[in-house]
KOLNU-209746 format. One record per residue (C-alpha): z, x, y; residue number from 1. Coordinates in steps of 0.001 Angstrom, whole numbers, plus 500000, padded with zeros to 6 digits. Layout:
N
+--------+--------+--------+-----+
!      Z !      X !      Y ! num !
+--------+--------+--------+-----+
!      Z !      X !      Y ! NUM !
...
+--------+--------+--------+-----+
***
This chain:
323
+--------+--------+--------+-----+
!      Z !      X !      Y ! num !
+--------+--------+--------+-----+
! 500000 ! 500000 ! 500000 !   1 !
! 499281 ! 501100 ! 503543 !   2 !
! 502312 ! 502100 ! 505593 !   3 !
! 503261 ! 499900 ! 508587 !   4 !
! 502142 ! 502688 ! 510921 !   5 !
! 498702 ! 502811 ! 509293 !   6 !
! 498356 ! 499052 ! 509591 !   7 !
! 499204 ! 499176 ! 513309 !   8 !
! 496744 ! 501989 ! 513931 !   9 !
! 494008 ! 500158 ! 511987 !  10 !
! 494549 ! 496985 ! 514050 !  11 !
! 494459 ! 499079 ! 517222 !  12 !
! 491208 ! 500778 ! 516154 !  13 !
! 489591 ! 497387 ! 515398 !  14 !
! 490659 ! 495961 ! 518755 !  15 !
! 489798 ! 499041 ! 520837 !  16 !
! 486329 ! 500485 ! 520181 !  17 !
! 486007 ! 503996 ! 521583 !  18 !
! 489745 ! 504727 ! 521199 !  19 !
! 491154 ! 508209 ! 520812 !  20 !
! 494367 ! 509681 ! 519458 !  21 !
! 496077 ! 510063 ! 522813 !  22 !
! 495371 ! 506421 ! 523735 !  23 !
! 496696 ! 505245 ! 520358 !  24 !
! 499853 ! 507396 ! 520710 !  25 !
! 500622 ! 505930 ! 524127 !  26 !
! 499808 ! 502341 ! 523143 !  27 !
! 501667 ! 502324 ! 519833 !  28 !
! 504534 ! 504713 ! 520654 !  29 !
! 503832 ! 507096 ! 517755 !  30 !
! 503701 ! 510883 ! 518078 !  31 !
! 500336 ! 512589 ! 517858 !  32 !
! 501452 ! 514109 ! 514539 !  33 !
! 502127 ! 510610 ! 513165 !  34 !
! 498801 ! 509377 ! 514504 !  35 !
! 497009 ! 512266 ! 512810 !  36 !
! 498738 ! 511519 ! 509496 !  37 !
! 497783 ! 507835 ! 509721 !  38 !
! 494178 ! 508739 ! 510553 !  39 !
! 493928 ! 510894 ! 507414 !  40 !
! 495296 ! 508095 ! 505259 !  41 !
! 492898 ! 505535 ! 506729 !  42 !
! 489953 ! 507909 ! 506281 !  43 !
! 490954 ! 508381 ! 502625 !  44 !
! 490936 ! 504603 ! 502230 !  45 !
! 487473 ! 504436 ! 503887 !  46 !
! 488926 ! 502223 ! 506640 !  47 !
! 488061 ! 504764 ! 509344 !  48 !
! 484863 ! 506770 ! 509595 !  49 !
! 483871 ! 509454 ! 512154 !  50 !
! 481418 ! 508429 ! 514854 !  51 !
! 477973 ! 509879 ! 514411 !  52 !
! 477933 ! 511329 ! 517923 !  53 !
! 481524 ! 512596 ! 518006 !  54 !
! 483298 ! 513867 ! 514894 !  55 !
! 486688 ! 513649 ! 516624 !  56 !
! 486332 ! 509926 ! 517289 !  57 !
! 486677 ! 507256 ! 514607 !  58 !
! 485296 ! 503772 ! 514073 !  59 !
! 487144 ! 501033 ! 512129 !  60 !
! 485347 ! 499949 ! 508934 !  61 !
! 485566 ! 496335 ! 507652 !  62 !
! 487853 ! 496125 ! 504565 !  63 !
! 485128 ! 494690 ! 502289 !  64 !
! 482797 ! 497574 ! 503178 !  65 !
! 485611 ! 500074 ! 502604 !  66 !
! 486354 ! 498498 ! 499228 !  67 !
! 482731 ! 498840 ! 498152 !  68 !
! 482764 ! 502517 ! 499090 !  69 !
! 486024 ! 503087 ! 497209 !  70 !
! 485225 ! 501351 ! 493923 !  71 !
! 481464 ! 501772 ! 493683 !  72 !
! 481716 ! 505009 ! 491693 !  73 !
! 484429 ! 503577 ! 489418 !  74 !
! 482400 ! 500417 ! 488783 !  75 !
! 479396 ! 502512 ! 487831 !  76 !
! 481600 ! 504521 ! 485446 !  77 !
! 482983 ! 501334 ! 483870 !  78 !
! 479475 ! 499949 ! 483451 !  79 !
! 478321 ! 503182 ! 481818 !  80 !
! 481328 ! 503052 ! 479465 !  81 !
! 480557 ! 499441 ! 478499 !  82 !
! 476968 ! 500409 ! 477808 !  83 !
! 478065 ! 503264 ! 475529 !  84 !
! 480561 ! 501024 ! 473710 !  85 !
! 477900 ! 498374 ! 473128 !  86 !
! 475500 ! 500995 ! 471795 !  87 !
! 478154 ! 502361 ! 469402 !  88 !
! 479032 ! 498844 ! 468253 !  89 !
! 475389 ! 498042 ! 467500 !  90 !
! 474940 ! 501357 ! 465727 !  91 !
! 477983 ! 500983 ! 463444 !  92 !
! 477506 ! 497255 ! 462873 !  93 !
! 474092 ! 498018 ! 461441 !  94 !
! 475834 ! 500032 ! 458692 !  95 !
! 477986 ! 497114 ! 457478 !  96 !
! 475371 ! 495697 ! 455040 !  97 !
! 474874 ! 499161 ! 453527 !  98 !
! 478628 ! 499634 ! 453209 !  99 !
! 479123 ! 496290 ! 451469 ! 100 !
! 476211 ! 496917 ! 449126 ! 101 !
! 477567 ! 500361 ! 448224 ! 102 !
! 481001 ! 498868 ! 447564 ! 103 !
! 479528 ! 496311 ! 445187 ! 104 !
! 477872 ! 499124 ! 443257 ! 105 !
! 481176 ! 501006 ! 443062 ! 106 !
! 482949 ! 497865 ! 441858 ! 107 !
! 480504 ! 497376 ! 439033 ! 108 !
! 479998 ! 501010 ! 438048 ! 109 !
! 483438 ! 502596 ! 438443 ! 110 !
! 486293 ! 501200 ! 436348 ! 111 !
! 488830 ! 503752 ! 437642 ! 112 !
! 488557 ! 505746 ! 440855 ! 113 !
! 490976 ! 508411 ! 442064 ! 114 !
! 491823 ! 508485 ! 445780 ! 115 !
! 493531 ! 511640 ! 447029 ! 116 !
! 493718 ! 510824 ! 450754 ! 117 !
! 496774 ! 508677 ! 451684 ! 118 !
! 494945 ! 507302 ! 454744 ! 119 !
! 492046 ! 506150 ! 452571 ! 120 !
! 494529 ! 504527 ! 450175 ! 121 !
! 496113 ! 502729 ! 453124 ! 122 !
! 492710 ! 501424 ! 454246 ! 123 !
! 491974 ! 500131 ! 450743 ! 124 !
! 495334 ! 498331 ! 450727 ! 125 !
! 494590 ! 496703 ! 454080 ! 126 !
! 491075 ! 495770 ! 453018 ! 127 !
! 492025 ! 494099 ! 449736 ! 128 !
! 495259 ! 492695 ! 451151 ! 129 !
! 493184 ! 490843 ! 453727 ! 130 !
! 490907 ! 489287 ! 451082 ! 131 !
! 493533 ! 488339 ! 448465 ! 132 !
! 493572 ! 484609 ! 447710 ! 133 !
! 495868 ! 484006 ! 444696 ! 134 !
! 498651 ! 486513 ! 444145 ! 135 !
! 499963 ! 489974 ! 444939 ! 136 !
! 502200 ! 491724 ! 442400 ! 137 !
! 504069 ! 494880 ! 443405 ! 138 !
! 506328 ! 497258 ! 441489 ! 139 !
! 507998 ! 499619 ! 443961 ! 140 !
! 510143 ! 502563 ! 442761 ! 141 !
! 512411 ! 504568 ! 445027 ! 142 !
! 515167 ! 503679 ! 447457 ! 143 !
! 513199 ! 501714 ! 450040 ! 144 !
! 511049 ! 502269 ! 453114 ! 145 !
! 512005 ! 502628 ! 456766 ! 146 !
! 512620 ! 499667 ! 459054 ! 147 !
! 509315 ! 500395 ! 460866 ! 148 !
! 507333 ! 500205 ! 457611 ! 149 !
! 509098 ! 496996 ! 456629 ! 150 !
! 508429 ! 495442 ! 460043 ! 151 !
! 504691 ! 495823 ! 459512 ! 152 !
! 504826 ! 494558 ! 455899 ! 153 !
! 506876 ! 491485 ! 456869 ! 154 !
! 504130 ! 490278 ! 459212 ! 155 !
! 501453 ! 490752 ! 456541 ! 156 !
! 503515 ! 489121 ! 453791 ! 157 !
! 504392 ! 486086 ! 455903 ! 158 !
! 500707 ! 485644 ! 456666 ! 159 !
! 499880 ! 485793 ! 452925 ! 160 !
! 502543 ! 483210 ! 452110 ! 161 !
! 501233 ! 480865 ! 454800 ! 162 !
! 497832 ! 481054 ! 453074 ! 163 !
! 499409 ! 480006 ! 449771 ! 164 !
! 499277 ! 483454 ! 448121 ! 165 !
! 501979 ! 484153 ! 445530 ! 166 !
! 503962 ! 487290 ! 446384 ! 167 !
! 506195 ! 489015 ! 443785 ! 168 !
! 507885 ! 492404 ! 444105 ! 169 !
! 510092 ! 494377 ! 441728 ! 170 !
! 512350 ! 496924 ! 443453 ! 171 !
! 514699 ! 499534 ! 442115 ! 172 !
! 518199 ! 498019 ! 441989 ! 173 !
! 519480 ! 500759 ! 444313 ! 174 !
! 517584 ! 499138 ! 447201 ! 175 !
! 520160 ! 496337 ! 447284 ! 176 !
! 522254 ! 498781 ! 449327 ! 177 !
! 519335 ! 499818 ! 451541 ! 178 !
! 519729 ! 497763 ! 454722 ! 179 !
! 516068 ! 497758 ! 455943 ! 180 !
! 514796 ! 496711 ! 452507 ! 181 !
! 517447 ! 494018 ! 452084 ! 182 !
! 516669 ! 492558 ! 455538 ! 183 !
! 512942 ! 492508 ! 454760 ! 184 !
! 513548 ! 490830 ! 451392 ! 185 !
! 515733 ! 488169 ! 453004 ! 186 !
! 513126 ! 487392 ! 455673 ! 187 !
! 510216 ! 487154 ! 453221 ! 188 !
! 512208 ! 485283 ! 450556 ! 189 !
! 512970 ! 482538 ! 453084 ! 190 !
! 509216 ! 481975 ! 453383 ! 191 !
! 508669 ! 481824 ! 449623 ! 192 !
! 508344 ! 485461 ! 448563 ! 193 !
! 509917 ! 486391 ! 445216 ! 194 !
! 511892 ! 489588 ! 444626 ! 195 !
! 513636 ! 491103 ! 441618 ! 196 !
! 515215 ! 494398 ! 440626 ! 197 !
! 515295 ! 496737 ! 437639 ! 198 !
! 517627 ! 499673 ! 437136 ! 199 !
! 514524 ! 501845 ! 436823 ! 200 !
! 510989 ! 501203 ! 438101 ! 201 !
! 508750 ! 503896 ! 436574 ! 202 !
! 505475 ! 503337 ! 438487 ! 203 !
! 504273 ! 502093 ! 441815 ! 204 !
! 501765 ! 499336 ! 441069 ! 205 !
! 499974 ! 496852 ! 443310 ! 206 !
! 497800 ! 494128 ! 441796 ! 207 !
! 495545 ! 491947 ! 443970 ! 208 !
! 494506 ! 488730 ! 442198 ! 209 !
! 492702 ! 489909 ! 439067 ! 210 !
! 490232 ! 491978 ! 441051 ! 211 !
! 491922 ! 495300 ! 441765 ! 212 !
! 495022 ! 497304 ! 440911 ! 213 !
! 496395 ! 500430 ! 442576 ! 214 !
! 498607 ! 502667 ! 440464 ! 215 !
! 500343 ! 505756 ! 441838 ! 216 !
! 499226 ! 508847 ! 439909 ! 217 !
! 502625 ! 510604 ! 440222 ! 218 !
! 501763 ! 513937 ! 438625 ! 219 !
! 504768 ! 515311 ! 440524 ! 220 !
! 507100 ! 514262 ! 443375 ! 221 !
! 504605 ! 515419 ! 446021 ! 222 !
! 501594 ! 513662 ! 444477 ! 223 !
! 500320 ! 510968 ! 446883 ! 224 !
! 497116 ! 510093 ! 445010 ! 225 !
! 496390 ! 506646 ! 443578 ! 226 !
! 494196 ! 505277 ! 440819 ! 227 !
! 492022 ! 502366 ! 441954 ! 228 !
! 491382 ! 500187 ! 438909 ! 229 !
! 488612 ! 497590 ! 438948 ! 230 !
! 488156 ! 497075 ! 435212 ! 231 !
! 489277 ! 493510 ! 434437 ! 232 !
! 490698 ! 494443 ! 431025 ! 233 !
! 492883 ! 497211 ! 432459 ! 234 !
! 494032 ! 494941 ! 435282 ! 235 !
! 494972 ! 492313 ! 432680 ! 236 !
! 497075 ! 494890 ! 430793 ! 237 !
! 498930 ! 495964 ! 433955 ! 238 !
! 499509 ! 492316 ! 434852 ! 239 !
! 501050 ! 491674 ! 431436 ! 240 !
! 503292 ! 494720 ! 431851 ! 241 !
! 504370 ! 493474 ! 435252 ! 242 !
! 505104 ! 489984 ! 433880 ! 243 !
! 507221 ! 491514 ! 431097 ! 244 !
! 509159 ! 493618 ! 433622 ! 245 !
! 509653 ! 490512 ! 435757 ! 246 !
! 511181 ! 488658 ! 432799 ! 247 !
! 513613 ! 491535 ! 432206 ! 248 !
! 514544 ! 491917 ! 435876 ! 249 !
! 517420 ! 490449 ! 437895 ! 250 !
! 516951 ! 488375 ! 441070 ! 251 !
! 517187 ! 490634 ! 444103 ! 252 !
! 519486 ! 488268 ! 445989 ! 253 !
! 521465 ! 487127 ! 442931 ! 254 !
! 524961 ! 485725 ! 443328 ! 255 !
! 526110 ! 487879 ! 440388 ! 256 !
! 525355 ! 491054 ! 442323 ! 257 !
! 527362 ! 489778 ! 445276 ! 258 !
! 530381 ! 489197 ! 443016 ! 259 !
! 530568 ! 492907 ! 442061 ! 260 !
! 531339 ! 494677 ! 445340 ! 261 !
! 533274 ! 497544 ! 443742 ! 262 !
! 530123 ! 499417 ! 442748 ! 263 !
! 527003 ! 499705 ! 444839 ! 264 !
! 523577 ! 499337 ! 443271 ! 265 !
! 523015 ! 503089 ! 442922 ! 266 !
! 526281 ! 503517 ! 441054 ! 267 !
! 525504 ! 500613 ! 438727 ! 268 !
! 522099 ! 502171 ! 438002 ! 269 !
! 523803 ! 505496 ! 437242 ! 270 !
! 526188 ! 503753 ! 434836 ! 271 !
! 523283 ! 502076 ! 433092 ! 272 !
! 521625 ! 505471 ! 432730 ! 273 !
! 524822 ! 506937 ! 431258 ! 274 !
! 525082 ! 504024 ! 428839 ! 275 !
! 521502 ! 504744 ! 427742 ! 276 !
! 522417 ! 508370 ! 427034 ! 277 !
! 520336 ! 509896 ! 429830 ! 278 !
! 521120 ! 513283 ! 431342 ! 279 !
! 522201 ! 513712 ! 434975 ! 280 !
! 518801 ! 515157 ! 435794 ! 281 !
! 516930 ! 512207 ! 434261 ! 282 !
! 519119 ! 509672 ! 436078 ! 283 !
! 518685 ! 511474 ! 439401 ! 284 !
! 514925 ! 511634 ! 438928 ! 285 !
! 514737 ! 507923 ! 438125 ! 286 !
! 516766 ! 506979 ! 441199 ! 287 !
! 515032 ! 509504 ! 443483 ! 288 !
! 518330 ! 511181 ! 444416 ! 289 !
! 519397 ! 514789 ! 443971 ! 290 !
! 521465 ! 515837 ! 440948 ! 291 !
! 524471 ! 516801 ! 443074 ! 292 !
! 524675 ! 513287 ! 444542 ! 293 !
! 524340 ! 511785 ! 441065 ! 294 !
! 527177 ! 513922 ! 439698 ! 295 !
! 529379 ! 513065 ! 442678 ! 296 !
! 528968 ! 509355 ! 441868 ! 297 !
! 529730 ! 510032 ! 438189 ! 298 !
! 532888 ! 511982 ! 439049 ! 299 !
! 534096 ! 509172 ! 441309 ! 300 !
! 533516 ! 506555 ! 438602 ! 301 !
! 535296 ! 508639 ! 435951 ! 302 !
! 538265 ! 509011 ! 438273 ! 303 !
! 538289 ! 505334 ! 439267 ! 304 !
! 538057 ! 504188 ! 435645 ! 305 !
! 540571 ! 506857 ! 434535 ! 306 !
! 538174 ! 507890 ! 431812 ! 307 !
! 538266 ! 511264 ! 430063 ! 308 !
! 534617 ! 511191 ! 428947 ! 309 !
! 531355 ! 509540 ! 429794 ! 310 !
! 531475 ! 507492 ! 426614 ! 311 !
! 534936 ! 506232 ! 427517 ! 312 !
! 533709 ! 505494 ! 431039 ! 313 !
! 530936 ! 503348 ! 429593 ! 314 !
! 533412 ! 501353 ! 427492 ! 315 !
! 535802 ! 500863 ! 430383 ! 316 !
! 532959 ! 499949 ! 432730 ! 317 !
! 531900 ! 497159 ! 430348 ! 318 !
! 535508 ! 495936 ! 430080 ! 319 !
! 535765 ! 495919 ! 433889 ! 320 !
! 532557 ! 493915 ! 434211 ! 321 !
! 530684 ! 496745 ! 435907 ! 322 !
! 527840 ! 496584 ! 433391 ! 323 !
+--------+--------+--------+-----+
***
C-alpha cells in the first residue's frame, strides 16, 4: 500500500500540472528529502513519469495506465506458462491410450511381477485402490504406522466404505497398544470397516477384489520390494489363506482384550510365543522388536508371576487368565 505521504503527493501532482519538488514541499509541509523518497516510490509504481522535455519534472499517470505498465510483463509470463502447461497436458494425455493398452498386455502376459521401487509400489496401490469395487483384504505385520500415514489411509478407507466396498484388515496383536493405529481402527470401524488381530502376521498382503494381490517379498528386514500377482488362481489361494487367518483371529476391538489390562498386547504376544516354544530371537523377529526389549518383557513377567522357569510362567499365565 502507498504511504499517506505518497498519496498526498500523488493528489498534488494530479491537481498541479507543472509542479516541482520545492512547490510540493511548501504546499504539503514535507521536507525535500521526504518529497524525494515519495517521488521514487511513485515512479516505481508507474504513477509518476518524467516529462519528455525536463527529466527533473514529473507528470502524474492515471492509475489504470500505471496498472497496465506494472502487470503487462507478468500477464505475458502467465499466458506463456498456461500455453506451456496446455501443450504438456496434450502431449501426455496422448500417451494414455498407449499406457492402458500396455497395462492390459502386462495383465494378461505376466502372472507375477516384481516391483523394487517403493514409489512405484505406492502408485500401483493408489491406482488399484481407486478402481476396487468389491473388497479389499489386508494382512499387515509390524507394530503400526505413524499418525500421518493413518490420516491419509482413513480418508481413502472411508471413501471405499461409502462406495460399498468391503474392507478387512488383520493386524499384529501388538498394535492394540499403538495409539495411532488404534485411533485409525476406531474411526474406520465406525463406518463399517472390519479389523482383527493375530499374535503373529507373517506376510504383508493386499488383495483387491479378485483382480490383483500385492505380497511383500521380505527377503530381509530392509527388503521393500513387492510381488504383484495377477494370476487368478494364485489370488484365489491367497484369499483362502486370508479367510483362514481371519477365522483364527480375534476382533481388534474385542471386549475380552479390554478386560485384561495387566498385560499389554506385546507382552501377551510374547507369552504366546513362549508357550509355543519359540526362542527369544524368533519372538522378537515376529513382533519386530529387538531381542533386548523382548527379554526385558520376559523378565518382568517371570518376576510378576513369581515363576522360576519359562514353562512355569506359561502354566501360571494360563491360571491367571493371561493366555
